[in-house]
N, C-alpha and C positions, 0 to 999 in steps of 0.2 A: 503493499500500499504506499509506504513512504517513498519508494523509488518512483512510482507512478505519479504520486502527488508532486514530486520535484520536477518531473519531466513535463507536467502540464503547466508549469509556471509560465506566466506571460509578462508580469510586471515586476514582481519582487519575490525574493527568497530571503528570509531572515532566520538566522540560526544562532542558538546559544548552546554550547557544549563544554564539557570539562576538557575534552581533547578530541582531535580528529586524527586517526592513524591513516595517513594518506597512502602508505605502502601496502595496506592489507586489502585483499580482493573484494570482500563484501562492502567495505567503505568506498572503495573506488567505484563500485556500481552506483552508489548514491551520488558521488561527485560527478560521475559520467552523466547521470540524469540531469544534473544542474548544467553541465557543459552543453548537453543537447538542447536544453531549454534556452540557453544563452545564444546558441547558434541559430535557433529558430526565431528568437526575439532578442536582437542585439542590444536593445535598451534595458534588458532585464537587470534590475538592481539586485546585487547579492551582498549581504552584510553578515558577517560571522563574528561572534564573540566567543573566545575560548579562554580558559584559565591560563595564567602564566605559571612559570615554574615556582613551586611552593617552597622547596628546600634545596636551594642551590641550582646549578645549571642542569638543565634537562635536555639531553641530546634528542629525545624523541619529539619535544616541542619544536625545536629548531628544524628537525627533519620534516616534520608536518608542515611548518610554515613554508619551507622551501618547496615541498611537493605541491602545496596549494598554489604557489606562485608560478613555478615552472610548468607544471602539468595542467593547471586549470586557470591560469591568468587571474588569480585572486591575490591581490597585493596587500601586504601588511600595511596598515594605515588607511588604505582606501577601502578595501573589502573585508579585511580581517583585523580585529583588535584584540589585544590581550587584556584580561581583567587585571587591575592593579593589585599587586600583592599587599600593598599598604592598606587596602580596604577589604579584600576578599582573599581567602586562602583556596577555596574550592568552588566549583560551579555545580552544585547538586541538581539544579533544575535544568532539564534538557528541553529545548523548545525549537520547533520549526513552524514558521508562519509563511504561507504562500499566498501571494496576491492579496493579502489582507482579508482573505475569504475563508481560509481553512487553517487550523492550528493543530499541531501535534504537541501534546504535553506528555512526556514520558520519562522513564528512568534509564532509557537507553543511551549509552555512550556511543560514539562513532569508532568502534574497534571491531576487530574480527569476531571476538567472542560475543560481544553485546549484540552485534547485528546478525551473526550467524548461528550461535548455539545457545546463548543464555535465554532464560525465560524472563522477559522484561514486561513491565506494566506500562501502558500508555493509552491515551484516548485521543482520537481525532475529532475535532470540534468544528463543524462548518458554521460559517457566518454569512448569511445572504441578505 
């Protein structure tokens, strides 16, 4: 459902996640859906908030940011922002809003296990 929801986006995709593991296949399918929507709708606004490293340097966060930029043309500062560790340590709320018309609120991180094998809880809420 989430992949299809992202692929149908025409005006905006807003995401808040703890992290996005860009090198993992199930996560790449979600990012590929956003990329396809952007190709079909070049003006599609994509904004992503992810948590910053909480305890020292985190190579996976840097790898993810590089993957978002290089593979999906989602630039830090323009499309992707890090939560300030001065105010927040973690991002437990996971959220996707597409076109201001449908929202997914869930426990699902964007990682291989969360997308592919975990039992996660979430609800898709349409707004018309």
